[in-house]
Backbone as CSV, one residue per row, in Angstrom:
resi,resn,N_x,N_y,N_z,CA_x,CA_y,CA_z,C_x,C_y,C_z
1,MET,19.406,145.084,41.872,17.995,144.688,41.892,17.074,145.674,41.174
2,PRO,17.278,146.986,41.271,16.344,147.891,40.588,16.236,147.623,39.090
3,GLY,17.368,147.326,38.434,17.308,147.049,37.004,16.488,145.815,36.691
4,LEU,16.670,144.746,37.467,15.897,143.527,37.267,14.410,143.775,37.528
5,LEU,14.101,144.425,38.617,12.703,144.658,38.973,12.014,145.553,37.950
6,ALA,12.708,146.580,37.481,12.125,147.444,36.459,11.859,146.675,35.173
7,SER,12.769,145.764,34.816,12.551,144.971,33.598,11.417,143.965,33.791
8,LEU,11.203,143.497,35.008,10.030,142.652,35.281,8.741,143.438,35.116
9,GLU,8.752,144.689,35.552,7.552,145.524,35.438,7.215,145.817,33.983
10,ARG,8.226,145.847,33.117,8.009,146.181,31.699,7.654,144.976,30.843
11,GLN,7.505,143.806,31.398,7.272,142.612,30.591,5.973,142.708,29.783
12,THR,6.051,142.281,28.518,4.855,142.277,27.679,3.834,141.250,28.158
13,ARG,4.290,140.234,28.858,3.405,139.270,29.505,3.742,139.342,30.992
14,PRO,2.944,140.065,31.797,3.295,140.222,33.215,3.302,138.888,33.940
15,ALA,4.196,138.784,34.900,4.258,137.572,35.728,3.058,137.524,36.658
16,ASP,2.509,136.328,36.873,1.406,136.156,37.822,1.887,136.314,39.256
17,GLU,3.112,135.923,39.508,3.716,136.101,40.824,5.223,136.196,40.648
18,VAL,5.866,136.910,41.556,7.318,137.051,41.558,7.806,136.703,42.955
19,ILE,8.720,135.744,43.035,9.280,135.328,44.323,10.774,135.595,44.297
20,VAL,11.249,136.345,45.275,12.676,136.633,45.399,13.154,136.107,46.743
21,VAL,14.220,135.321,46.716,14.831,134.826,47.948,16.094,135.621,48.207
22,ASP,16.176,136.225,49.376,17.380,136.939,49.779,18.144,136.055,50.758
23,GLY,19.403,135.763,50.415,20.188,134.821,51.205,20.936,135.431,52.369
24,GLY,20.568,136.660,52.745,21.232,137.274,53.886,21.992,138.537,53.534
25,SER,21.421,139.367,52.670,22.090,140.611,52.285,22.321,141.505,53.497
26,ARG,23.443,142.191,53.491,23.773,143.123,54.569,23.674,144.576,54.115
27,ASP,23.138,144.779,52.927,22.965,146.143,52.421,21.469,146.471,52.404
28,THR,21.025,147.262,51.456,19.624,147.696,51.416,18.776,146.880,50.439
29,THR,19.248,145.681,50.060,18.528,144.888,49.067,17.079,144.629,49.481
30,VAL,16.863,144.196,50.709,15.500,143.862,51.140,14.627,145.109,51.164
31,ASP,15.180,146.235,51.552,14.415,147.482,51.538,14.026,147.856,50.108
32,VAL,14.942,147.665,49.174,14.640,147.929,47.768,13.506,147.015,47.299
33,LEU,13.574,145.750,47.669,12.528,144.803,47.281,11.169,145.209,47.855
34,ARG,11.140,145.573,49.106,9.877,145.952,49.735,9.253,147.166,49.061
35,ALA,10.107,148.080,48.604,9.586,149.262,47.928,8.892,148.918,46.619
36,TRP,9.208,147.746,46.067,8.609,147.331,44.797,7.355,146.484,44.989
37,GLN,6.966,146.179,46.183,5.826,145.288,46.388,4.496,145.895,45.952
38,GLU,4.438,147.226,45.856,3.218,147.856,45.368,3.161,147.883,43.843
39,ARG,4.266,147.583,43.197,4.328,147.646,41.730,4.394,146.272,41.084
40,LEU,4.742,145.244,41.845,4.836,143.876,41.340,4.152,142.929,42.313
41,PRO,3.634,141.797,41.828,3.069,140.777,42.731,4.197,140.003,43.410
42,LEU,4.901,140.691,44.283,6.205,140.250,44.779,6.109,139.679,46.181
43,ARG,6.676,138.500,46.356,6.874,137.919,47.677,8.367,137.855,47.958
44,ILE,8.731,138.259,49.161,10.137,138.271,49.566,10.342,137.195,50.613
45,LEU,11.271,136.301,50.349,11.628,135.260,51.311,13.044,135.534,51.799
46,GLU,13.190,135.800,53.069,14.502,136.054,53.644,15.009,134.771,54.287
47,ALA,16.134,134.279,53.773,16.696,133.010,54.234,18.195,133.191,54.461
48,PRO,18.587,133.851,55.549,20.013,134.113,55.790,20.837,132.828,55.811
49,GLY,21.965,132.857,55.122,22.859,131.706,55.099,22.573,130.691,54.027
50,SER,21.546,130.916,53.218,21.218,129.925,52.195,22.203,129.995,51.030
51,THR,22.448,128.857,50.418,23.230,128.809,49.189,22.322,129.144,48.013
52,ILE,22.918,129.253,46.821,22.124,129.524,45.628,21.086,128.427,45.429
53,ALA,21.515,127.176,45.543,20.602,126.052,45.331,19.491,126.035,46.371
54,GLN,19.820,126.278,47.628,18.801,126.303,48.664,17.796,127.415,48.425
55,GLY,18.295,128.583,47.991,17.388,129.682,47.689,16.452,129.345,46.548
56,ARG,16.974,128.731,45.502,16.119,128.361,44.371,15.066,127.331,44.807
57,ASN,15.479,126.333,45.571,14.525,125.321,46.024,13.458,125.920,46.920
58,LEU,13.844,126.863,47.754,12.876,127.514,48.622,11.845,128.273,47.807
59,ALA,12.295,128.999,46.783,11.361,129.723,45.920,10.439,128.763,45.184
60,LEU,10.988,127.652,44.675,10.167,126.675,43.951,9.123,126.044,44.866
61,ALA,9.475,125.839,46.132,8.512,125.271,47.070,7.360,126.221,47.337
62,GLU,7.598,127.529,47.193,6.565,128.525,47.449,5.775,128.900,46.202
63,ALA,6.267,128.526,45.015,5.603,128.918,43.771,4.244,128.244,43.645
64,ARG,3.324,128.913,42.968,1.957,128.402,42.825,1.588,128.042,41.393
65,GLY,2.323,128.575,40.424,1.934,128.378,39.033,2.336,127.021,38.493
66,ASP,1.758,126.679,37.353,2.108,125.433,36.676,3.449,125.550,35.954
67,ILE,3.781,126.765,35.510,5.038,127.018,34.823,5.846,128.000,35.667
68,VAL,7.126,127.689,35.866,8.012,128.532,36.661,9.136,129.038,35.765
69,ALA,9.348,130.344,35.761,10.492,130.943,35.062,11.529,131.352,36.101
70,VAL,12.785,131.125,35.794,13.867,131.361,36.754,14.879,132.332,36.151
71,THR,15.312,133.269,36.976,16.402,134.163,36.583,17.202,134.526,37.828
72,ASP,18.174,135.409,37.677,19.076,135.775,38.764,19.015,137.266,39.043
73,GLY,19.335,137.648,40.270,19.596,139.042,40.559,20.806,139.511,39.776
74,GLY,20.798,140.786,39.379,21.942,141.324,38.657,21.818,141.293,37.156
75,VAL,20.723,140.715,36.623,20.509,140.726,35.179,19.373,141.696,34.858
76,VAL,19.221,142.008,33.577,18.100,142.797,33.078,17.415,141.976,32.002
77,LEU,16.103,141.866,32.088,15.337,141.027,31.176,14.883,141.828,29.969
78,ALA,14.968,141.227,28.777,14.340,141.835,27.610,12.841,141.966,27.866
79,ALA,12.204,142.957,27.268,10.796,143.234,27.562,9.890,142.053,27.235
80,ASP,10.250,141.256,26.242,9.415,140.105,25.863,9.981,138.792,26.378
81,TRP,10.868,138.857,27.365,11.527,137.653,27.879,10.520,136.604,28.336
82,LEU,9.628,136.957,29.239,8.700,135.973,29.786,7.724,135.485,28.726
83,GLU,7.259,136.373,27.875,6.322,135.984,26.812,6.936,134.933,25.903
84,ARG,8.170,135.159,25.484,8.835,134.197,24.599,9.213,132.916,25.340
85,LEU,9.551,133.042,26.624,10.018,131.882,27.374,8.889,130.889,27.623
86,ILE,7.673,131.381,27.832,6.568,130.463,28.147,5.728,130.103,26.930
87,ALA,5.922,130.789,25.794,5.110,130.508,24.607,5.176,129.052,24.161
88,PRO,6.352,128.399,24.152,6.390,127.009,23.675,5.537,126.035,24.483
89,PHE,5.180,126.365,25.710,4.359,125.454,26.502,2.932,125.341,25.955
90,ALA,2.548,126.254,25.058,1.215,126.196,24.448,1.226,125.451,23.117
91,TYR,2.399,125.008,22.647,2.466,124.301,21.376,1.811,122.926,21.494
92,ASP,1.451,122.363,20.332,0.871,121.009,20.328,1.853,119.995,20.882
93,THR,3.125,120.144,20.533,4.173,119.266,21.077,4.950,120.055,22.127
94,ALA,4.277,120.350,23.218,4.841,121.232,24.231,5.999,120.562,24.958
95,PRO,7.055,121.306,25.261,8.192,120.764,26.012,7.912,120.791,27.510
96,ASP,8.857,120.263,28.249,8.826,120.374,29.712,9.728,121.494,30.211
97,VAL,10.751,121.818,29.408,11.732,122.849,29.781,11.988,123.719,28.561
98,VAL,11.985,125.033,28.763,12.348,125.968,27.703,13.636,126.672,28.118
99,SER,14.656,126.544,27.295,15.959,127.147,27.561,16.014,128.516,26.921
100,GLY,16.024,129.554,27.740,16.247,130.888,27.224,17.725,131.125,26.996
101,PHE,18.071,132.386,26.744,19.465,132.682,26.427,19.885,133.957,27.148
102,PHE,21.147,134.318,27.022,21.702,135.469,27.728,22.738,136.134,26.829
103,ARG,22.901,137.415,27.037,23.882,138.171,26.252,24.622,139.110,27.182
104,GLY,25.906,139.299,26.925,26.704,140.187,27.741,26.268,141.638,27.594
105,ALA,26.326,142.358,28.702,26.029,143.785,28.698,27.202,144.519,29.348
106,PRO,28.355,144.543,28.688,29.563,145.118,29.294,29.472,146.629,29.429
107,GLN,30.127,147.136,30.460,30.152,148.575,30.704,31.567,149.128,30.753
108,THR,32.568,148.272,30.491,33.966,148.700,30.404,34.654,147.844,29.342
109,PRO,35.829,148.255,28.847,36.552,147.419,27.879,36.909,146.044,28.444
110,THR,37.262,145.967,29.729,37.569,144.667,30.331,36.342,143.767,30.321
111,GLU,35.193,144.316,30.656,33.962,143.530,30.639,33.608,143.099,29.218
112,LEU,33.914,143.943,28.234,33.689,143.552,26.834,34.553,142.350,26.474
113,ALA,35.833,142.371,26.872,36.708,141.227,26.608,36.190,139.972,27.294
114,LEU,35.730,140.100,28.523,35.178,138.954,29.243,33.920,138.437,28.557
115,ALA,33.061,139.348,28.102,31.805,138.931,27.469,32.057,138.127,26.207
116,VAL,32.915,138.635,25.324,33.117,137.941,24.044,33.932,136.667,24.218
117,THR,34.700,136.574,25.292,35.508,135.375,25.519,34.708,134.262,26.167
118,THR,33.779,134.599,27.051,33.116,133.576,27.870,31.674,133.290,27.494
119,LEU,31.021,134.195,26.763,29.595,134.021,26.467,29.410,133.721,24.985
120,PRO,28.827,132.579,24.637,28.661,132.220,23.224,27.570,133.044,22.557
121,ASP,27.632,133.129,21.233,26.536,133.671,20.447,25.494,132.574,20.220
122,ALA,24.274,132.996,19.932,23.184,132.029,19.795,23.433,131.040,18.661
123,ASP,24.075,131.492,17.573,24.283,130.582,16.444,25.396,129.562,16.699
124,GLU,26.073,129.678,17.838,27.078,128.683,18.216,26.477,127.544,19.032
125,ILE,25.228,127.682,19.416,24.590,126.718,20.308,24.000,125.558,19.525
126,ASP,24.260,124.354,19.998,23.586,123.153,19.505,22.401,122.907,20.435
127,PRO,21.163,123.184,19.984,20.012,123.061,20.884,19.880,121.683,21.512
128,ALA,20.330,120.644,20.818,20.191,119.290,21.344,21.123,119.036,22.530
129,ARG,22.172,119.836,22.666,23.151,119.619,23.737,23.201,120.758,24.744
130,PHE,22.448,121.817,24.493,22.546,123.016,25.321,21.937,122.776,26.695
131,LEU,22.706,123.097,27.744,22.217,123.048,29.115,21.953,124.474,29.569
132,PRO,20.689,124.847,29.775,20.376,126.249,30.048,20.920,126.719,31.384
133,SER,21.348,127.974,31.392,21.684,128.628,32.652,20.391,129.022,33.355
134,SER,20.402,128.993,34.680,19.227,129.430,35.423,19.117,130.947,35.462
135,ARG,19.914,131.646,34.669,19.643,133.048,34.392,18.403,133.185,33.516
136,SER,18.113,132.144,32.713,17.019,132.246,31.754,16.517,130.850,31.407
137,VAL,15.536,130.378,32.158,14.967,129.054,31.912,13.560,129.005,32.488
138,ALA,12.711,128.194,31.898,11.361,127.961,32.427,11.071,126.468,32.344
139,PHE,10.280,125.966,33.294,9.965,124.537,33.298,8.651,124.301,34.040
140,ARG,8.120,123.116,33.851,6.875,122.742,34.531,7.164,122.494,36.018
141,ARG,6.325,123.063,36.863,6.533,122.871,38.297,6.268,121.427,38.704
142,SER,5.571,120.680,37.865,5.329,119.261,38.169,6.642,118.492,38.283
143,LEU,7.685,118.938,37.584,8.988,118.292,37.703,9.539,118.450,39.107
144,VAL,9.325,119.628,39.692,9.763,119.871,41.071,8.922,119.056,42.037
145,LEU,7.616,119.034,41.798,6.732,118.260,42.671,7.052,116.770,42.607
146,ALA,7.626,116.331,41.478,8.028,114.928,41.343,9.332,114.623,42.075
147,GLY,9.983,115.662,42.627,11.163,115.416,43.451,12.474,115.901,42.896
148,ILE,12.481,116.549,41.717,13.732,117.049,41.152,14.025,118.409,41.771
149,ARG,15.208,118.545,42.340,15.592,119.758,43.044,16.969,120.223,42.576
150,TYR,17.260,121.486,42.844,18.637,121.951,42.712,19.461,121.282,43.808
151,PRO,20.696,120.861,43.517,21.503,120.102,44.480,22.050,121.002,45.589
152,GLU,21.529,120.848,46.786,21.893,121.746,47.877,23.284,121.475,48.437
153,TRP,23.915,120.375,48.052,25.286,120.094,48.468,26.303,120.816,47.590
154,LEU,25.820,121.507,46.546,26.710,122.119,45.567,26.533,123.631,45.621
155,ASP,27.649,124.360,45.796,27.545,125.811,45.912,27.596,126.522,44.573
156,TYR,28.246,125.940,43.570,28.288,126.509,42.229,28.027,125.399,41.218
157,CYS,27.622,125.794,39.996,27.244,124.844,38.939,25.986,124.079,39.309
158,GLU,25.204,124.615,40.237,23.980,123.921,40.648,22.981,123.827,39.514
159,ASP,22.976,124.809,38.590,22.013,124.753,37.502,22.383,123.690,36.473
160,VAL,23.690,123.429,36.302,24.105,122.363,35.380,23.613,121.007,35.878
161,VAL,23.807,120.739,37.160,23.355,119.460,37.717,21.828,119.364,37.678
162,PHE,21.142,120.463,37.945,19.686,120.471,37.846,19.241,120.118,36.432
163,ASP,19.892,120.713,35.413,19.572,120.384,34.015,19.804,118.901,33.737
164,LEU,20.925,118.371,34.212,21.239,116.961,33.962,20.229,116.042,34.636
165,ARG,19.761,116.409,35.816,18.741,115.603,36.490,17.420,115.663,35.720
166,LEU,17.080,116.825,35.158,15.878,116.928,34.337,15.989,116.029,33.104
167,LEU,17.149,116.062,32.449,17.356,115.203,31.283,17.262,113.736,31.659
168,ARG,17.861,113.392,32.780,17.842,111.994,33.228,16.428,111.527,33.517
169,ALA,15.563,112.474,33.947,14.171,112.133,34.241,13.308,112.084,32.984
170,GLY,13.893,112.391,31.826,13.147,112.315,30.575,12.470,113.598,30.167
171,ALA,12.816,114.732,30.793,12.200,116.005,30.436,12.574,116.389,29.001
172,ARG,11.618,116.954,28.303,11.822,117.394,26.921,12.204,118.872,26.913
173,PHE,13.331,119.190,26.269,13.858,120.551,26.234,13.610,121.178,24.865
174,THR,13.424,122.486,24.849,13.452,123.245,23.602,14.223,124.534,23.838
175,PHE,14.855,125.050,22.794,15.718,126.229,22.897,15.009,127.430,22.295
176,GLU,14.898,128.507,23.077,14.288,129.746,22.603,15.300,130.888,22.801
177,PRO,16.158,131.117,21.799,17.232,132.108,21.963,16.742,133.542,22.061
178,ARG,15.480,133.796,21.697,14.957,135.166,21.761,14.476,135.530,23.165
179,ALA,14.427,134.560,24.083,14.084,134.853,25.474,15.367,135.297,26.175
180,LEU,15.676,136.576,26.047,17.003,137.089,26.399,17.039,137.756,27.762
181,VAL,18.129,137.505,28.478,18.488,138.327,29.623,19.857,138.930,29.330
182,PHE,20.081,140.119,29.850,21.343,140.828,29.632,22.144,140.779,30.918
183,TYR,23.351,140.271,30.796,24.177,139.906,31.943,25.472,140.681,31.913
184,ARG,25.783,141.384,33.003,27.027,142.131,33.076,28.143,141.224,33.585
185,PRO,29.232,141.081,32.831,30.360,140.253,33.295,31.001,140.838,34.547
186,ARG,31.918,140.075,35.124,32.643,140.547,36.294,33.437,141.806,35.951
187,PRO,33.620,142.709,36.909,34.233,144.009,36.590,35.754,143.993,36.457
188,SER,36.409,142.908,36.834,37.876,142.878,36.794,38.349,141.456,36.522
189,LEU,39.607,141.325,36.125,40.190,140.007,35.906,40.269,139.215,37.209
190,HIS,40.508,139.902,38.313,40.555,139.210,39.610,39.192,138.614,39.946
191,ALA,38.127,139.402,39.790,36.784,138.886,40.069,36.433,137.748,39.117
192,PHE,36.859,137.857,37.870,36.631,136.790,36.896,37.372,135.514,37.292
193,ALA,38.615,135.650,37.766,39.387,134.479,38.189,38.705,133.780,39.355
194,VAL,38.193,134.547,40.308,37.477,133.953,41.441,36.230,133.224,40.950
195,GLN,35.498,133.836,40.028,34.301,133.214,39.467,34.626,131.870,38.812
196,TYR,35.665,131.829,37.990,35.982,130.601,37.272,36.625,129.558,38.189
197,PHE,37.343,129.999,39.202,37.807,129.065,40.222,36.615,128.354,40.865
198,ARG,35.585,129.107,41.221,34.406,128.518,41.863,33.645,127.615,40.910
199,TYR,33.546,128.021,39.642,32.886,127.146,38.667,33.611,125.806,38.555
200,ALA,34.943,125.857,38.444,35.713,124.618,38.304,35.669,123.797,39.582
201,ARG,35.672,124.465,40.730,35.532,123.737,41.992,34.192,123.010,42.034
202,GLY,33.139,123.667,41.530,31.844,123.004,41.438,31.874,121.802,40.511
203,ASP,32.591,121.931,39.375,32.747,120.783,38.470,33.404,119.613,39.194
204,GLY,34.448,119.906,39.970,35.137,118.842,40.692,34.246,118.198,41.736
205,LYS,33.484,119.009,42.460,32.575,118.463,43.476,31.549,117.524,42.857
206,ALA,31.038,117.896,41.682,29.981,117.107,41.048,30.505,116.036,40.113
207,GLY,31.815,116.039,39.815,32.351,115.085,38.862,31.957,115.390,37.434
208,LEU,31.902,116.688,37.090,31.470,117.124,35.767,32.660,117.430,34.864
209,PHE,32.473,117.186,33.550,33.391,117.639,32.503,34.831,117.179,32.749
210,THR,34.994,115.947,33.180,36.332,115.427,33.484,37.242,115.446,32.265
211,ALA,36.741,115.026,31.108,37.563,114.988,29.900,38.008,116.390,29.508
212,ARG,37.112,117.365,29.630,37.446,118.739,29.265,38.567,119.281,30.154
213,HIS,38.478,119.006,31.440,39.532,119.461,32.347,40.838,118.711,32.086
214,ALA,40.743,117.423,31.742,41.954,116.647,31.456,42.694,117.206,30.243
215,VAL,41.952,117.616,29.215,42.572,118.219,28.027,43.293,119.509,28.406
216,ARG,42.679,120.292,29.278,43.303,121.552,29.702,44.616,121.283,30.445
217,TYR,44.597,120.308,31.355,45.827,119.971,32.084,46.896,119.450,31.122
218,ALA,46.490,118.621,30.181,47.457,118.069,29.234,48.090,119.169,28.395
219,THR,47.289,120.170,28.021,47.802,121.262,27.195,48.813,122.114,27.959
220,TYR,48.440,122.505,29.170,49.277,123.447,29.922,50.448,122.768,30.639
221,LEU,50.258,121.535,31.061,51.293,120.888,31.871,52.177,119.929,31.088
222,VAL,51.738,119.555,29.879,52.526,118.605,29.089,52.929,119.215,27.742
223,PHE,51.934,119.587,26.930,52.232,120.000,25.561,53.023,121.310,25.508
224,LEU,52.565,122.350,26.190,53.262,123.639,26.118,54.671,123.572,26.711
225,PRO,54.891,122.913,27.865,56.276,122.751,28.319,57.140,121.962,27.329
226,LEU,56.531,120.966,26.658,57.276,120.201,25.661,57.691,121.089,24.495
227,VAL,56.778,121.961,24.038,57.103,122.890,22.947,58.242,123.813,23.368
228,ALA,58.183,124.340,24.594,59.230,125.256,25.065,60.573,124.559,25.207
229,TRP,60.550,123.303,25.561,61.803,122.565,25.776,62.421,122.108,24.450
230,VAL,61.594,121.526,23.577,62.105,120.972,22.323,62.393,122.078,21.309
231,ARG,61.480,123.038,21.194,61.608,124.170,20.268,61.843,123.725,18.821
232,ARG,61.060,122.744,18.401,61.076,122.328,17.007,59.932,123.019,16.275
233,TRP,60.195,123.453,15.030,59.202,124.225,14.294,57.866,123.506,14.121
234,PRO,57.849,122.201,13.867,56.525,121.555,13.743,55.688,121.693,15.015
235,LEU,56.338,121.522,16.169,55.595,121.656,17.421,55.194,123.113,17.669
236,VAL,56.102,124.054,17.361,55.782,125.472,17.537,54.624,125.869,16.633
237,ALA,54.678,125.419,15.379,53.593,125.727,14.442,52.276,125.138,14.924
238,LEU,52.336,123.917,15.472,51.121,123.286,15.988,50.560,124.076,17.169
239,ALA,51.447,124.570,18.044,51.001,125.363,19.194,50.364,126.666,18.734
240,ILE,50.959,127.329,17.737,50.401,128.584,17.225,49.044,128.334,16.573
241,ALA,48.930,127.255,15.810,47.653,126.933,15.168,46.588,126.615,16.212
242,GLY,46.990,125.888,17.255,46.027,125.578,18.314,45.553,126.823,19.027
243,ALA,46.472,127.765,19.289,46.085,129.016,19.941,45.145,129.822,19.056
244,ALA,45.400,129.825,17.744,44.527,130.562,16.827,43.112,129.985,16.831
245,VAL,43.025,128.663,16.827,41.704,128.031,16.876,41.005,128.333,18.201
246,TYR,41.772,128.297,19.273,41.221,128.524,20.612,40.672,129.937,20.772
247,LEU,41.300,130.901,20.081,40.908,132.304,20.211,39.992,132.775,19.082
248,ARG,39.712,131.898,18.134,38.950,132.321,16.949,37.558,132.838,17.313
249,ARG,36.831,132.099,18.128,35.456,132.502,18.432,35.381,133.818,19.207
250,PRO,36.206,134.035,20.241,36.148,135.341,20.912,36.394,136.511,19.967
251,TYR,37.368,136.370,19.060,37.644,137.472,18.136,36.505,137.643,17.124
252,ARG,35.883,136.547,16.725,34.742,136.667,15.817,33.578,137.373,16.508
253,ARG,33.314,137.036,17.782,32.250,137.717,18.520,32.552,139.202,18.669
254,LEU,33.811,139.530,18.963,34.195,140.932,19.095,33.994,141.667,17.777
255,TRP,34.378,141.043,16.665,34.210,141.669,15.353,32.729,141.930,15.063
256,ARG,31.872,141.000,15.434,30.436,141.172,15.201,29.881,142.359,15.978
257,ARG,30.455,142.636,17.145,29.905,143.675,18.020,30.716,144.972,17.959
258,ARG,31.608,145.067,16.989,32.528,146.205,16.942,31.791,147.534,16.809
259,ALA,30.626,147.554,16.125,29.910,148.811,15.918,29.157,149.273,17.164
260,GLU,29.039,148.410,18.162,28.273,148.753,19.360,29.099,149.503,20.393
261,PHE,30.431,149.548,20.212,31.307,150.112,21.233,32.342,151.036,20.597
262,PRO,32.926,151.944,21.398,33.991,152.801,20.861,35.172,151.977,20.341
263,VAL,35.862,152.527,19.378,37.011,151.836,18.788,38.058,151.520,19.850
264,SER,38.258,152.440,20.796,39.258,152.209,21.841,38.882,151.000,22.697
265,TRP,37.586,150.806,22.956,37.145,149.632,23.711,37.462,148.356,22.935
266,VAL,37.145,148.363,21.653,37.353,147.168,20.826,38.830,146.811,20.766
267,MET,39.689,147.810,20.613,41.127,147.554,20.540,41.652,147.002,21.867
268,ARG,41.200,147.588,22.968,41.658,147.097,24.266,41.139,145.686,24.526
269,ALA,39.882,145.431,24.161,39.330,144.089,24.348,40.091,143.070,23.513
270,ALA,40.477,143.455,22.285,41.242,142.541,21.428,42.569,142.167,22.084
271,PHE,43.190,143.125,22.751,44.443,142.850,23.455,44.208,141.934,24.661
272,LEU,43.068,142.102,25.337,42.815,141.378,26.582,42.316,139.944,26.372
273,ILE,41.784,139.628,25.206,41.175,138.307,25.003,42.129,137.160,25.351
274,PRO,43.383,137.141,24.859,44.277,136.036,25.246,44.551,135.993,26.748
275,ILE,44.619,137.170,27.379,44.852,137.210,28.822,43.656,136.636,29.568
276,VAL,42.453,136.957,29.104,41.239,136.408,29.725,41.235,134.892,29.620
277,ARG,41.577,134.378,28.428,41.647,132.922,28.256,42.640,132.301,29.244
278,LEU,43.809,132.897,29.354,44.847,132.360,30.222,44.403,132.400,31.686
279,VAL,43.875,133.537,32.126,43.435,133.662,33.518,42.326,132.660,33.822
280,GLY,41.361,132.535,32.916,40.272,131.582,33.130,40.759,130.149,33.202
281,ASP,41.680,129.782,32.317,42.198,128.410,32.310,42.985,128.101,33.583
282,LEU,43.813,129.053,34.020,44.584,128.826,35.240,43.658,128.725,36.456
283,ALA,42.635,129.580,36.510,41.689,129.525,37.625,40.970,128.182,37.658
284,LYS,40.612,127.666,36.493,39.947,126.363,36.440,40.880,125.237,36.883
285,GLN,42.144,125.329,36.477,43.089,124.283,36.859,43.350,124.261,38.361
286,ILE,43.223,125.403,39.006,43.374,125.451,40.463,42.096,124.985,41.155
287,GLY,40.948,125.403,40.620,39.676,125.108,41.273,39.241,123.656,41.176
288,TYR,39.521,123.005,40.040,39.014,121.646,39.838,39.556,120.660,40.871
289,PRO,40.867,120.601,41.148,41.329,119.651,42.168,40.818,119.986,43.566
290,VAL,40.554,121.269,43.837,39.962,121.626,45.128,38.588,120.979,45.264
291,GLY,37.822,121.012,44.170,36.518,120.345,44.185,36.632,118.833,44.306
292,LEU,37.602,118.245,43.616,37.823,116.796,43.733,38.160,116.409,45.178
293,TRP,38.999,117.203,45.812,39.373,116.931,47.195,38.151,116.982,48.103
294,TRP,37.290,117.985,47.870,36.056,118.088,48.657,35.190,116.848,48.455
295,ARG,35.032,116.421,47.208,34.176,115.263,46.940,34.753,113.996,47.557
296,TRP,36.059,113.829,47.466,36.696,112.646,48.053,36.474,112.608,49.560
297,ARG,36.575,113.742,50.246,36.413,113.796,51.697,34.971,113.521,52.107
298,HIS,33.999,113.978,51.302,32.599,113.876,51.705,31.902,112.632,51.157
299,TYR,32.223,112.240,49.930,31.453,111.170,49.300,32.301,110.088,48.646
300,GLY,33.587,110.341,48.470,34.412,109.431,47.692,34.342,109.812,46.223
301,LEU,35.437,109.620,45.514,35.501,110.096,44.138,34.573,109.346,43.192
302,ARG,34.127,108.173,43.566,33.246,107.423,42.669,31.849,108.021,42.594
303,ARG,31.477,108.792,43.592,30.137,109.375,43.604,30.154,110.712,42.862
304,THR,29.205,110.867,41.951,29.065,112.111,41.194,27.638,112.605,41.359
305,TRP,27.260,113.575,40.528,25.913,114.138,40.609,24.841,113.066,40.445
306,ARG,25.164,111.953,39.752,24.166,110.909,39.549,23.809,110.176,40.838
307,SER,24.762,110.093,41.765,24.549,109.272,42.947,24.439,110.069,44.240
308,ILE,24.786,111.366,44.205,24.607,112.196,45.395,23.178,112.729,45.379
309,PRO,22.426,112.615,46.449,21.022,113.043,46.453,20.873,114.521,46.110
310,GLU,19.677,114.870,45.575,19.418,116.270,45.239,19.574,117.159,46.458
311,SER,19.158,116.674,47.615,19.209,117.484,48.826,19.810,116.662,49.947
312,VAL,20.775,117.244,50.631,21.381,116.551,51.767,21.219,117.362,53.041
313,ALA,20.514,118.467,52.939,20.278,119.303,54.111,18.999,120.086,53.910
314,SER,18.310,120.376,54.979,17.097,121.167,54.885,17.465,122.615,54.590
315,PRO,16.724,123.286,53.697,17.027,124.686,53.417,16.742,125.546,54.627
316,PRO,17.408,126.697,54.727,17.147,127.572,55.855,15.679,127.977,55.897
317,ARG,15.181,128.156,57.093,13.793,128.565,57.241,13.639,130.018,56.791
318,ALA,12.674,130.275,55.939,12.434,131.630,55.467,11.806,132.454,56.573
319,ILE,12.250,133.687,56.704,11.647,134.589,57.660,11.223,135.855,56.936
320,GLY,10.242,136.518,57.468,9.798,137.771,56.871,9.132,137.583,55.524
321,ALA,8.572,136.416,55.241,7.925,136.191,53.961,6.626,136.978,53.879
322,ARG,6.368,137.537,52.700,5.138,138.273,52.483,4.401,137.610,51.345
323,THR,3.115,137.448,51.477,2.378,136.657,50.484,1.130,137.369,50.000
324,PRO,1.251,138.409,49.173,0.062,139.001,48.561,-0.512,138.052,47.520
325,GLN,-1.792,138.229,47.182,-2.414,137.389,46.170,-1.835,137.704,44.807
326,PRO,-1.470,136.683,44.014,-0.901,136.928,42.682,-1.936,137.474,41.723
327,ARG,-1.453,138.226,40.720,-2.340,138.709,39.669,-2.774,137.564,38.804
328,ALA,-3.913,137.657,38.222,-4.373,136.654,37.240,-3.693,136.887,35.924
């Protein structure tokens, strides 16, 4: 939290209000937040037991501004993040949603491998198809007042479903890649595997990206075993070419960032990239059917994010909320 709060204080366009929801920390997070209340127009909402989606909805219900910017604990904001993120709302053809961007901030060779493997570069993004992460996004609060919420039945991938609901409601999106947040990847392959298991479980719960997951299963459970069994050169060559294409972007990202890190880091990350891909794919293949099973038990497989209500439970009641007057 100190890194995030310090980057909020350094913003070239100060926030009128800052709302942080704590979902039940057992460490000194709330004490750290309280210490910053004299330096930021900060309100703290303590909601023990809340999910990510419930916490976001609770903060949105308490927000007062016409434009709301959303980010996560654990990131650091570029100094001009908020200024760039809200600037498009003043254009003649103003959007309803501005999609910011994020960049990896690795602190170990393993984190560097994770960053270049999992986080795209801005020039790889198709703005017309990009679904913003809630690490860096801003939107009109009128959309929330109209009833669009983060899906409280979903523990992960809640921001993807929120984006899809905004699109379905006709919200106009624009992409602002210079509105940057810096995000530290998971510190180990084990933590990364847990993260991607949860992401895929969220996909299964919401019925998202079915074709993408089907291709992954077909590759690992059908094509690769077939190559190993048949061992014909055309199939082997096809498998090698497919692996090269699959790994091309991570290695290109690593090459672009080679001057930012020690040579030993770059070499180790180059070795780890295929392992990261494999671990992530296996974690997704395990997590997705777990999510499908959950959805079948609760709603039936025919119901997806389109038909499950935004909210199926009341968010936890906030306690210890503090409400100083926001800055102008």
